PDB file with SEQRES, HELIX, SHEET and CRYST1 records, atoms N, CA, C and O in Angstrom:
SEQRES   1 A   80  MET GLU PRO LEU ASP ILE ALA LEU LEU PHE SER ALA VAL          
SEQRES   2 A   80  VAL PHE ALA LEU ALA SER ARG ALA ALA MET LYS ARG PHE          
SEQRES   3 A   80  VAL VAL ARG ARG LEU GLY LYS ALA ASN GLU SER LEU LEU          
SEQRES   4 A   80  GLU ILE ASP PHE TRP LYS ALA SER SER GLY GLU GLY LEU          
SEQRES   5 A   80  THR ARG CYS LEU LEU PHE ILE GLU LEU LEU SER TRP GLY          
SEQRES   6 A   80  ALA THR ILE LEU LEU LEU ALA MET LEU ALA ALA ARG ALA          
SEQRES   7 A   80  LEU GLN                                                      
HELIX    1 AA1 PRO A    3  LEU A   31  1                                  29    
HELIX    2 AA2 GLU A   36  LEU A   38  5                                   3    
HELIX    3 AA3 LEU A   39  SER A   47  1                                   9    
HELIX    4 AA4 GLY A   51  LEU A   79  1                                  29    
CRYST1    1.000    1.000    1.000  90.00  90.00  90.00 P 1           1          
ATOM      1  N   MET A   1       6.675  61.908  46.168  1.00  0.00           N  
ATOM      2  CA  MET A   1       6.297  61.782  44.776  1.00  0.00           C  
ATOM      3  C   MET A   1       5.301  62.883  44.429  1.00  0.00           C  
ATOM      4  O   MET A   1       4.336  63.136  45.151  1.00  0.00           O  
ATOM      5  N   GLU A   2       5.561  63.502  43.341  1.00  0.00           N  
ATOM      6  CA  GLU A   2       4.698  64.596  42.927  1.00  0.00           C  
ATOM      7  C   GLU A   2       3.524  64.067  42.102  1.00  0.00           C  
ATOM      8  O   GLU A   2       3.656  63.065  41.399  1.00  0.00           O  
ATOM      9  N   PRO A   3       2.400  64.729  42.189  1.00  0.00           N  
ATOM     10  CA  PRO A   3       1.234  64.297  41.418  1.00  0.00           C  
ATOM     11  C   PRO A   3       1.470  64.356  39.903  1.00  0.00           C  
ATOM     12  O   PRO A   3       0.885  63.583  39.145  1.00  0.00           O  
ATOM     13  N   LEU A   4       2.325  65.274  39.478  1.00  0.00           N  
ATOM     14  CA  LEU A   4       2.611  65.384  38.044  1.00  0.00           C  
ATOM     15  C   LEU A   4       3.326  64.136  37.536  1.00  0.00           C  
ATOM     16  O   LEU A   4       3.039  63.665  36.435  1.00  0.00           O  
ATOM     17  N   ASP A   5       4.250  63.598  38.323  1.00  0.00           N  
ATOM     18  CA  ASP A   5       4.949  62.374  37.925  1.00  0.00           C  
ATOM     19  C   ASP A   5       3.993  61.194  37.808  1.00  0.00           C  
ATOM     20  O   ASP A   5       4.079  60.400  36.871  1.00  0.00           O  
ATOM     21  N   ILE A   6       3.096  61.091  38.755  1.00  0.00           N  
ATOM     22  CA  ILE A   6       2.127  60.001  38.719  1.00  0.00           C  
ATOM     23  C   ILE A   6       1.170  60.174  37.545  1.00  0.00           C  
ATOM     24  O   ILE A   6       0.799  59.194  36.899  1.00  0.00           O  
ATOM     25  N   ALA A   7       0.770  61.401  37.268  1.00  0.00           N  
ATOM     26  CA  ALA A   7      -0.105  61.657  36.120  1.00  0.00           C  
ATOM     27  C   ALA A   7       0.607  61.335  34.806  1.00  0.00           C  
ATOM     28  O   ALA A   7      -0.005  60.780  33.895  1.00  0.00           O  
ATOM     29  N   LEU A   8       1.891  61.677  34.699  1.00  0.00           N  
ATOM     30  CA  LEU A   8       2.651  61.343  33.496  1.00  0.00           C  
ATOM     31  C   LEU A   8       2.790  59.838  33.328  1.00  0.00           C  
ATOM     32  O   LEU A   8       2.680  59.322  32.216  1.00  0.00           O  
ATOM     33  N   LEU A   9       3.028  59.141  34.417  1.00  0.00           N  
ATOM     34  CA  LEU A   9       3.134  57.683  34.365  1.00  0.00           C  
ATOM     35  C   LEU A   9       1.815  57.066  33.918  1.00  0.00           C  
ATOM     36  O   LEU A   9       1.801  56.184  33.060  1.00  0.00           O  
ATOM     37  N   PHE A  10       0.726  57.518  34.488  1.00  0.00           N  
ATOM     38  CA  PHE A  10      -0.587  57.001  34.131  1.00  0.00           C  
ATOM     39  C   PHE A  10      -0.906  57.280  32.666  1.00  0.00           C  
ATOM     40  O   PHE A  10      -1.418  56.404  31.969  1.00  0.00           O  
ATOM     41  N   SER A  11      -0.611  58.484  32.193  1.00  0.00           N  
ATOM     42  CA  SER A  11      -0.909  58.827  30.795  1.00  0.00           C  
ATOM     43  C   SER A  11      -0.026  58.044  29.828  1.00  0.00           C  
ATOM     44  O   SER A  11      -0.482  57.682  28.743  1.00  0.00           O  
ATOM     45  N   ALA A  12       1.227  57.775  30.193  1.00  0.00           N  
ATOM     46  CA  ALA A  12       2.102  56.981  29.321  1.00  0.00           C  
ATOM     47  C   ALA A  12       1.593  55.555  29.197  1.00  0.00           C  
ATOM     48  O   ALA A  12       1.630  54.979  28.109  1.00  0.00           O  
ATOM     49  N   VAL A  13       1.121  54.981  30.286  1.00  0.00           N  
ATOM     50  CA  VAL A  13       0.579  53.620  30.240  1.00  0.00           C  
ATOM     51  C   VAL A  13      -0.704  53.577  29.418  1.00  0.00           C  
ATOM     52  O   VAL A  13      -0.884  52.676  28.599  1.00  0.00           O  
ATOM     53  N   VAL A  14      -1.581  54.524  29.625  1.00  0.00           N  
ATOM     54  CA  VAL A  14      -2.830  54.571  28.857  1.00  0.00           C  
ATOM     55  C   VAL A  14      -2.539  54.753  27.366  1.00  0.00           C  
ATOM     56  O   VAL A  14      -3.174  54.115  26.526  1.00  0.00           O  
ATOM     57  N   PHE A  15      -1.591  55.614  27.040  1.00  0.00           N  
ATOM     58  CA  PHE A  15      -1.223  55.851  25.646  1.00  0.00           C  
ATOM     59  C   PHE A  15      -0.636  54.597  25.010  1.00  0.00           C  
ATOM     60  O   PHE A  15      -0.943  54.284  23.860  1.00  0.00           O  
ATOM     61  N   ALA A  16       0.204  53.877  25.748  1.00  0.00           N  
ATOM     62  CA  ALA A  16       0.797  52.646  25.220  1.00  0.00           C  
ATOM     63  C   ALA A  16      -0.270  51.578  25.011  1.00  0.00           C  
ATOM     64  O   ALA A  16      -0.247  50.875  24.001  1.00  0.00           O  
ATOM     65  N   LEU A  17      -1.198  51.446  25.943  1.00  0.00           N  
ATOM     66  CA  LEU A  17      -2.257  50.452  25.804  1.00  0.00           C  
ATOM     67  C   LEU A  17      -3.210  50.806  24.669  1.00  0.00           C  
ATOM     68  O   LEU A  17      -3.698  49.917  23.972  1.00  0.00           O  
ATOM     69  N   ALA A  18      -3.477  52.088  24.478  1.00  0.00           N  
ATOM     70  CA  ALA A  18      -4.352  52.509  23.383  1.00  0.00           C  
ATOM     71  C   ALA A  18      -3.702  52.242  22.027  1.00  0.00           C  
ATOM     72  O   ALA A  18      -4.371  51.793  21.096  1.00  0.00           O  
ATOM     73  N   SER A  19      -2.411  52.514  21.910  1.00  0.00           N  
ATOM     74  CA  SER A  19      -1.740  52.247  20.641  1.00  0.00           C  
ATOM     75  C   SER A  19      -1.643  50.751  20.384  1.00  0.00           C  
ATOM     76  O   SER A  19      -1.715  50.319  19.234  1.00  0.00           O  
ATOM     77  N   ARG A  20      -1.480  49.952  21.437  1.00  0.00           N  
ATOM     78  CA  ARG A  20      -1.447  48.491  21.276  1.00  0.00           C  
ATOM     79  C   ARG A  20      -2.799  47.976  20.793  1.00  0.00           C  
ATOM     80  O   ARG A  20      -2.852  47.089  19.940  1.00  0.00           O  
ATOM     81  N   ALA A  21      -3.881  48.515  21.324  1.00  0.00           N  
ATOM     82  CA  ALA A  21      -5.217  48.113  20.889  1.00  0.00           C  
ATOM     83  C   ALA A  21      -5.447  48.493  19.425  1.00  0.00           C  
ATOM     84  O   ALA A  21      -6.047  47.729  18.669  1.00  0.00           O  
ATOM     85  N   ALA A  22      -4.971  49.671  19.030  1.00  0.00           N  
ATOM     86  CA  ALA A  22      -5.105  50.083  17.627  1.00  0.00           C  
ATOM     87  C   ALA A  22      -4.283  49.183  16.715  1.00  0.00           C  
ATOM     88  O   ALA A  22      -4.718  48.854  15.612  1.00  0.00           O  
ATOM     89  N   MET A  23      -3.100  48.785  17.166  1.00  0.00           N  
ATOM     90  CA  MET A  23      -2.277  47.876  16.375  1.00  0.00           C  
ATOM     91  C   MET A  23      -2.966  46.526  16.226  1.00  0.00           C  
ATOM     92  O   MET A  23      -2.959  45.946  15.140  1.00  0.00           O  
ATOM     93  N   LYS A  24      -3.553  46.025  17.288  1.00  0.00           N  
ATOM     94  CA  LYS A  24      -4.230  44.732  17.230  1.00  0.00           C  
ATOM     95  C   LYS A  24      -5.420  44.794  16.284  1.00  0.00           C  
ATOM     96  O   LYS A  24      -5.639  43.869  15.502  1.00  0.00           O  
ATOM     97  N   ARG A  25      -6.182  45.863  16.345  1.00  0.00           N  
ATOM     98  CA  ARG A  25      -7.324  46.040  15.443  1.00  0.00           C  
ATOM     99  C   ARG A  25      -6.875  46.073  13.989  1.00  0.00           C  
ATOM    100  O   ARG A  25      -7.532  45.498  13.121  1.00  0.00           O  
ATOM    101  N   PHE A  26      -5.761  46.744  13.721  1.00  0.00           N  
ATOM    102  CA  PHE A  26      -5.215  46.840  12.372  1.00  0.00           C  
ATOM    103  C   PHE A  26      -4.770  45.468  11.862  1.00  0.00           C  
ATOM    104  O   PHE A  26      -5.053  45.107  10.720  1.00  0.00           O  
ATOM    105  N   VAL A  27      -4.072  44.705  12.712  1.00  0.00           N  
ATOM    106  CA  VAL A  27      -3.575  43.388  12.314  1.00  0.00           C  
ATOM    107  C   VAL A  27      -4.732  42.427  12.068  1.00  0.00           C  
ATOM    108  O   VAL A  27      -4.699  41.661  11.106  1.00  0.00           O  
ATOM    109  N   VAL A  28      -5.744  42.454  12.914  1.00  0.00           N  
ATOM    110  CA  VAL A  28      -6.893  41.575  12.727  1.00  0.00           C  
ATOM    111  C   VAL A  28      -7.610  41.916  11.426  1.00  0.00           C  
ATOM    112  O   VAL A  28      -8.070  41.020  10.717  1.00  0.00           O  
ATOM    113  N   ARG A  29      -7.707  43.195  11.110  1.00  0.00           N  
ATOM    114  CA  ARG A  29      -8.345  43.598   9.858  1.00  0.00           C  
ATOM    115  C   ARG A  29      -7.555  43.137   8.645  1.00  0.00           C  
ATOM    116  O   ARG A  29      -8.140  42.692   7.657  1.00  0.00           O  
ATOM    117  N   ARG A  30      -6.226  43.239   8.708  1.00  0.00           N  
ATOM    118  CA  ARG A  30      -5.377  42.885   7.568  1.00  0.00           C  
ATOM    119  C   ARG A  30      -5.127  41.393   7.441  1.00  0.00           C  
ATOM    120  O   ARG A  30      -5.213  40.843   6.342  1.00  0.00           O  
ATOM    121  N   LEU A  31      -4.814  40.717   8.568  1.00  0.00           N  
ATOM    122  CA  LEU A  31      -4.420  39.316   8.514  1.00  0.00           C  
ATOM    123  C   LEU A  31      -5.513  38.348   8.951  1.00  0.00           C  
ATOM    124  O   LEU A  31      -5.407  37.148   8.699  1.00  0.00           O  
ATOM    125  N   GLY A  32      -6.543  38.841   9.590  1.00  0.00           N  
ATOM    126  CA  GLY A  32      -7.616  37.987  10.053  1.00  0.00           C  
ATOM    127  C   GLY A  32      -7.424  37.460  11.462  1.00  0.00           C  
ATOM    128  O   GLY A  32      -8.391  37.025  12.087  1.00  0.00           O  
ATOM    129  N   LYS A  33      -6.216  37.487  11.977  1.00  0.00           N  
ATOM    130  CA  LYS A  33      -5.945  37.047  13.344  1.00  0.00           C  
ATOM    131  C   LYS A  33      -4.707  37.775  13.843  1.00  0.00           C  
ATOM    132  O   LYS A  33      -3.916  38.299  13.058  1.00  0.00           O  
ATOM    133  N   ALA A  34      -4.554  37.798  15.144  1.00  0.00           N  
ATOM    134  CA  ALA A  34      -3.397  38.469  15.745  1.00  0.00           C  
ATOM    135  C   ALA A  34      -2.867  37.624  16.889  1.00  0.00           C  
ATOM    136  O   ALA A  34      -3.629  37.164  17.739  1.00  0.00           O  
ATOM    137  N   ASN A  35      -1.572  37.426  16.907  1.00  0.00           N  
ATOM    138  CA  ASN A  35      -0.910  36.724  18.006  1.00  0.00           C  
ATOM    139  C   ASN A  35      -0.524  37.773  19.045  1.00  0.00           C  
ATOM    140  O   ASN A  35       0.284  38.660  18.769  1.00  0.00           O  
ATOM    141  N   GLU A  36      -1.095  37.670  20.216  1.00  0.00           N  
ATOM    142  CA  GLU A  36      -0.899  38.708  21.251  1.00  0.00           C  
ATOM    143  C   GLU A  36       0.565  38.847  21.667  1.00  0.00           C  
ATOM    144  O   GLU A  36       1.036  39.957  21.915  1.00  0.00           O  
ATOM    145  N   SER A  37       1.281  37.734  21.743  1.00  0.00           N  
ATOM    146  CA  SER A  37       2.673  37.812  22.196  1.00  0.00           C  
ATOM    147  C   SER A  37       3.611  38.307  21.098  1.00  0.00           C  
ATOM    148  O   SER A  37       4.691  38.813  21.403  1.00  0.00           O  
ATOM    149  N   LEU A  38       3.232  38.177  19.852  1.00  0.00           N  
ATOM    150  CA  LEU A  38       4.064  38.635  18.732  1.00  0.00           C  
ATOM    151  C   LEU A  38       3.368  39.741  17.943  1.00  0.00           C  
ATOM    152  O   LEU A  38       3.524  39.838  16.726  1.00  0.00           O  
ATOM    153  N   LEU A  39       2.613  40.555  18.631  1.00  0.00           N  
ATOM    154  CA  LEU A  39       1.811  41.572  17.964  1.00  0.00           C  
ATOM    155  C   LEU A  39       2.663  42.566  17.185  1.00  0.00           C  
ATOM    156  O   LEU A  39       2.292  42.966  16.082  1.00  0.00           O  
ATOM    157  N   GLU A  40       3.794  42.968  17.743  1.00  0.00           N  
ATOM    158  CA  GLU A  40       4.633  43.939  17.064  1.00  0.00           C  
ATOM    159  C   GLU A  40       5.167  43.391  15.737  1.00  0.00           C  
ATOM    160  O   GLU A  40       5.224  44.113  14.742  1.00  0.00           O  
ATOM    161  N   ILE A  41       5.556  42.114  15.728  1.00  0.00           N  
ATOM    162  CA  ILE A  41       6.071  41.504  14.497  1.00  0.00           C  
ATOM    163  C   ILE A  41       4.951  41.353  13.483  1.00  0.00           C  
ATOM    164  O   ILE A  41       5.149  41.629  12.300  1.00  0.00           O  
ATOM    165  N   ASP A  42       3.774  40.916  13.928  1.00  0.00           N  
ATOM    166  CA  ASP A  42       2.629  40.803  13.024  1.00  0.00           C  
ATOM    167  C   ASP A  42       2.250  42.160  12.458  1.00  0.00           C  
ATOM    168  O   ASP A  42       1.911  42.273  11.280  1.00  0.00           O  
ATOM    169  N   PHE A  43       2.306  43.186  13.291  1.00  0.00           N  
ATOM    170  CA  PHE A  43       1.969  44.535  12.828  1.00  0.00           C  
ATOM    171  C   PHE A  43       2.982  45.014  11.797  1.00  0.00           C  
ATOM    172  O   PHE A  43       2.611  45.652  10.811  1.00  0.00           O  
ATOM    173  N   TRP A  44       4.253  44.714  12.017  1.00  0.00           N  
ATOM    174  CA  TRP A  44       5.302  45.129  11.080  1.00  0.00           C  
ATOM    175  C   TRP A  44       5.073  44.484   9.714  1.00  0.00           C  
ATOM    176  O   TRP A  44       5.237  45.134   8.682  1.00  0.00           O  
ATOM    177  N   LYS A  45       4.696  43.209   9.711  1.00  0.00           N  
ATOM    178  CA  LYS A  45       4.430  42.506   8.455  1.00  0.00           C  
ATOM    179  C   LYS A  45       3.161  43.016   7.792  1.00  0.00           C  
ATOM    180  O   LYS A  45       3.117  43.156   6.569  1.00  0.00           O  
ATOM    181  N   ALA A  46       2.134  43.294   8.575  1.00  0.00           N  
ATOM    182  CA  ALA A  46       0.851  43.718   8.019  1.00  0.00           C  
ATOM    183  C   ALA A  46       0.890  45.136   7.464  1.00  0.00           C  
ATOM    184  O   ALA A  46       0.143  45.456   6.539  1.00  0.00           O  
ATOM    185  N   SER A  47       1.746  45.985   8.011  1.00  0.00           N  
ATOM    186  CA  SER A  47       1.772  47.380   7.551  1.00  0.00           C  
ATOM    187  C   SER A  47       2.507  47.532   6.230  1.00  0.00           C  
ATOM    188  O   SER A  47       2.286  48.517   5.526  1.00  0.00           O  
ATOM    189  N   SER A  48       3.360  46.605   5.872  1.00  0.00           N  
ATOM    190  CA  SER A  48       4.050  46.518   4.580  1.00  0.00           C  
ATOM    191  C   SER A  48       4.602  47.849   4.062  1.00  0.00           C  
ATOM    192  O   SER A  48       4.333  48.240   2.926  1.00  0.00           O  
ATOM    193  N   GLY A  49       5.352  48.520   4.881  1.00  0.00           N  
ATOM    194  CA  GLY A  49       6.060  49.708   4.436  1.00  0.00           C  
ATOM    195  C   GLY A  49       5.289  51.010   4.512  1.00  0.00           C  
ATOM    196  O   GLY A  49       5.787  52.035   4.047  1.00  0.00           O  
ATOM    197  N   GLU A  50       4.106  51.009   5.075  1.00  0.00           N  
ATOM    198  CA  GLU A  50       3.335  52.243   5.201  1.00  0.00           C  
ATOM    199  C   GLU A  50       3.904  53.049   6.371  1.00  0.00           C  
ATOM    200  O   GLU A  50       3.828  52.625   7.524  1.00  0.00           O  
ATOM    201  N   GLY A  51       4.460  54.189   6.067  1.00  0.00           N  
ATOM    202  CA  GLY A  51       5.166  54.981   7.077  1.00  0.00           C  
ATOM    203  C   GLY A  51       4.295  55.434   8.228  1.00  0.00           C  
ATOM    204  O   GLY A  51       4.716  55.378   9.383  1.00  0.00           O  
ATOM    205  N   LEU A  52       3.094  55.880   7.933  1.00  0.00           N  
ATOM    206  CA  LEU A  52       2.230  56.414   8.983  1.00  0.00           C  
ATOM    207  C   LEU A  52       1.789  55.325   9.949  1.00  0.00           C  
ATOM    208  O   LEU A  52       1.731  55.552  11.158  1.00  0.00           O  
ATOM    209  N   THR A  53       1.482  54.157   9.431  1.00  0.00           N  
ATOM    210  CA  THR A  53       1.061  53.081  10.333  1.00  0.00           C  
ATOM    211  C   THR A  53       2.239  52.504  11.104  1.00  0.00           C  
ATOM    212  O   THR A  53       2.070  52.061  12.240  1.00  0.00           O  
ATOM    213  N   ARG A  54       3.416  52.501  10.515  1.00  0.00           N  
ATOM    214  CA  ARG A  54       4.588  51.994  11.238  1.00  0.00           C  
ATOM    215  C   ARG A  54       4.990  52.929  12.368  1.00  0.00           C  
ATOM    216  O   ARG A  54       5.624  52.498  13.331  1.00  0.00           O  
ATOM    217  N   CYS A  55       4.632  54.194  12.265  1.00  0.00           N  
ATOM    218  CA  CYS A  55       4.904  55.131  13.364  1.00  0.00           C  
ATOM    219  C   CYS A  55       4.152  54.720  14.626  1.00  0.00           C  
ATOM    220  O   CYS A  55       4.605  54.993  15.737  1.00  0.00           O  
ATOM    221  N   LEU A  56       3.009  54.066  14.459  1.00  0.00           N  
ATOM    222  CA  LEU A  56       2.237  53.601  15.605  1.00  0.00           C  
ATOM    223  C   LEU A  56       3.038  52.598  16.431  1.00  0.00           C  
ATOM    224  O   LEU A  56       2.948  52.594  17.659  1.00  0.00           O  
ATOM    225  N   LEU A  57       3.810  51.760  15.775  1.00  0.00           N  
ATOM    226  CA  LEU A  57       4.662  50.797  16.473  1.00  0.00           C  
ATOM    227  C   LEU A  57       5.721  51.517  17.295  1.00  0.00           C  
ATOM    228  O   LEU A  57       5.957  51.162  18.449  1.00  0.00           O  
ATOM    229  N   PHE A  58       6.354  52.516  16.717  1.00  0.00           N  
ATOM    230  CA  PHE A  58       7.386  53.257  17.438  1.00  0.00           C  
ATOM    231  C   PHE A  58       6.791  54.065  18.581  1.00  0.00           C  
ATOM    232  O   PHE A  58       7.430  54.226  19.620  1.00  0.00           O  
ATOM    233  N   ILE A  59       5.585  54.571  18.404  1.00  0.00           N  
ATOM    234  CA  ILE A  59       4.913  55.296  19.484  1.00  0.00           C  
ATOM    235  C   ILE A  59       4.649  54.368  20.659  1.00  0.00           C  
ATOM    236  O   ILE A  59       4.844  54.745  21.814  1.00  0.00           O  
ATOM    237  N   GLU A  60       4.199  53.141  20.355  1.00  0.00           N  
ATOM    238  CA  GLU A  60       3.938  52.192  21.438  1.00  0.00           C  
ATOM    239  C   GLU A  60       5.217  51.838  22.173  1.00  0.00           C  
ATOM    240  O   GLU A  60       5.240  51.819  23.404  1.00  0.00           O  
ATOM    241  N   LEU A  61       6.275  51.559  21.438  1.00  0.00           N  
ATOM    242  CA  LEU A  61       7.539  51.195  22.076  1.00  0.00           C  
ATOM    243  C   LEU A  61       8.118  52.351  22.889  1.00  0.00           C  
ATOM    244  O   LEU A  61       8.652  52.134  23.976  1.00  0.00           O  
ATOM    245  N   LEU A  62       8.018  53.566  22.376  1.00  0.00           N  
ATOM    246  CA  LEU A  62       8.498  54.732  23.121  1.00  0.00           C  
ATOM    247  C   LEU A  62       7.644  54.984  24.369  1.00  0.00           C  
ATOM    248  O   LEU A  62       8.164  55.423  25.395  1.00  0.00           O  
ATOM    249  N   SER A  63       6.352  54.713  24.286  1.00  0.00           N  
ATOM    250  CA  SER A  63       5.490  54.884  25.463  1.00  0.00           C  
ATOM    251  C   SER A  63       5.874  53.911  26.568  1.00  0.00           C  
ATOM    252  O   SER A  63       5.899  54.285  27.741  1.00  0.00           O  
ATOM    253  N   TRP A  64       6.176  52.656  26.202  1.00  0.00           N  
ATOM    254  CA  TRP A  64       6.613  51.702  27.223  1.00  0.00           C  
ATOM    255  C   TRP A  64       7.976  52.091  27.776  1.00  0.00           C  
ATOM    256  O   TRP A  64       8.234  51.906  28.965  1.00  0.00           O  
ATOM    257  N   GLY A  65       8.848  52.625  26.934  1.00  0.00           N  
ATOM    258  CA  GLY A  65      10.140  53.109  27.420  1.00  0.00           C  
ATOM    259  C   GLY A  65       9.975  54.258  28.398  1.00  0.00           C  
ATOM    260  O   GLY A  65      10.663  54.316  29.417  1.00  0.00           O  
ATOM    261  N   ALA A  66       9.062  55.174  28.089  1.00  0.00           N  
ATOM    262  CA  ALA A  66       8.794  56.287  28.995  1.00  0.00           C  
ATOM    263  C   ALA A  66       8.208  55.794  30.317  1.00  0.00           C  
ATOM    264  O   ALA A  66       8.512  56.337  31.379  1.00  0.00           O  
ATOM    265  N   THR A  67       7.375  54.771  30.246  1.00  0.00           N  
ATOM    266  CA  THR A  67       6.797  54.192  31.460  1.00  0.00           C  
ATOM    267  C   THR A  67       7.884  53.613  32.353  1.00  0.00           C  
ATOM    268  O   THR A  67       7.884  53.836  33.563  1.00  0.00           O  
ATOM    269  N   ILE A  68       8.805  52.874  31.757  1.00  0.00           N  
ATOM    270  CA  ILE A  68       9.905  52.291  32.530  1.00  0.00           C  
ATOM    271  C   ILE A  68      10.771  53.382  33.143  1.00  0.00           C  
ATOM    272  O   ILE A  68      11.163  53.281  34.305  1.00  0.00           O  
ATOM    273  N   LEU A  69      11.070  54.414  32.381  1.00  0.00           N  
ATOM    274  CA  LEU A  69      11.879  55.525  32.889  1.00  0.00           C  
ATOM    275  C   LEU A  69      11.179  56.241  34.043  1.00  0.00           C  
ATOM    276  O   LEU A  69      11.808  56.547  35.056  1.00  0.00           O  
ATOM    277  N   LEU A  70       9.889  56.508  33.895  1.00  0.00           N  
ATOM    278  CA  LEU A  70       9.150  57.177  34.965  1.00  0.00           C  
ATOM    279  C   LEU A  70       9.070  56.313  36.215  1.00  0.00           C  
ATOM    280  O   LEU A  70       9.175  56.827  37.329  1.00  0.00           O  
ATOM    281  N   LEU A  71       8.884  55.009  36.044  1.00  0.00           N  
ATOM    282  CA  LEU A  71       8.871  54.122  37.204  1.00  0.00           C  
ATOM    283  C   LEU A  71      10.220  54.117  37.915  1.00  0.00           C  
ATOM    284  O   LEU A  71      10.277  54.119  39.145  1.00  0.00           O  
ATOM    285  N   ALA A  72      11.296  54.111  37.150  1.00  0.00           N  
ATOM    286  CA  ALA A  72      12.640  54.143  37.753  1.00  0.00           C  
ATOM    287  C   ALA A  72      12.861  55.453  38.505  1.00  0.00           C  
ATOM    288  O   ALA A  72      13.433  55.453  39.595  1.00  0.00           O  
ATOM    289  N   MET A  73      12.415  56.556  37.937  1.00  0.00           N  
ATOM    290  CA  MET A  73      12.562  57.850  38.605  1.00  0.00           C  
ATOM    291  C   MET A  73      11.755  57.895  39.897  1.00  0.00           C  
ATOM    292  O   MET A  73      12.240  58.387  40.916  1.00  0.00           O  
ATOM    293  N   LEU A  74      10.529  57.385  39.862  1.00  0.00           N  
ATOM    294  CA  LEU A  74       9.700  57.376  41.070  1.00  0.00           C  
ATOM    295  C   LEU A  74      10.284  56.438  42.127  1.00  0.00           C  
ATOM    296  O   LEU A  74      10.243  56.747  43.318  1.00  0.00           O  
ATOM    297  N   ALA A  75      10.821  55.305  41.705  1.00  0.00           N  
ATOM    298  CA  ALA A  75      11.423  54.383  42.665  1.00  0.00           C  
ATOM    299  C   ALA A  75      12.673  54.987  43.294  1.00  0.00           C  
ATOM    300  O   ALA A  75      12.895  54.832  44.495  1.00  0.00           O  
ATOM    301  N   ALA A  76      13.489  55.668  42.504  1.00  0.00           N  
ATOM    302  CA  ALA A  76      14.696  56.299  43.037  1.00  0.00           C  
ATOM    303  C   ALA A  76      14.327  57.394  44.039  1.00  0.00           C  
ATOM    304  O   ALA A  76      14.977  57.544  45.074  1.00  0.00           O  
ATOM    305  N   ARG A  77      13.287  58.149  43.723  1.00  0.00           N  
ATOM    306  CA  ARG A  77      12.854  59.214  44.618  1.00  0.00           C  
ATOM    307  C   ARG A  77      12.273  58.642  45.912  1.00  0.00           C  
ATOM    308  O   ARG A  77      12.441  59.219  46.986  1.00  0.00           O  
ATOM    309  N   ALA A  78      11.583  57.494  45.796  1.00  0.00           N  
ATOM    310  CA  ALA A  78      10.986  56.892  46.989  1.00  0.00           C  
ATOM    311  C   ALA A  78      12.049  56.270  47.888  1.00  0.00           C  
ATOM    312  O   ALA A  78      11.872  56.218  49.105  1.00  0.00           O  
ATOM    313  N   LEU A  79      13.143  55.799  47.310  1.00  0.00           N  
ATOM    314  CA  LEU A  79      14.197  55.161  48.098  1.00  0.00           C  
ATOM    315  C   LEU A  79      15.100  56.164  48.799  1.00  0.00           C  
ATOM    316  O   LEU A  79      15.856  55.778  49.692  1.00  0.00           O  
ATOM    317  N   GLN A  80      15.048  57.406  48.434  1.00  0.00           N  
ATOM    318  CA  GLN A  80      15.919  58.417  49.047  1.00  0.00           C  
ATOM    319  C   GLN A  80      15.403  58.839  50.381  1.00  0.00           C  
ATOM    320  O   GLN A  80      16.011  59.683  51.040  1.00  0.00           O  
TER     321      GLN A  80                                                      
END                                                                             
C-alpha cells in the first residue's frame, strides 16, 4: 500500500465528516434540531432549493463514495 493511497483515504474521510458537521450545524440553525440518522433528508428540507447549500449534500455523499472506492482498492491490493 502506498502512502499516497492512505493519505487520500484519510483526507476523504475527514472531508466527509467535516461536511456532515457543517450540514448538522445548518439544520440545527434552520430547524432547531437535527436527527442524526436522517440528517441528509433534514438538510434537503432545510435548504429549500438553495443550490450552493445543496451542493454540500452532494459533496458529502461523493466523499463517502470515494472512501468506499479507496478502501476497495486498498483491500484488492492487499489481497494480491
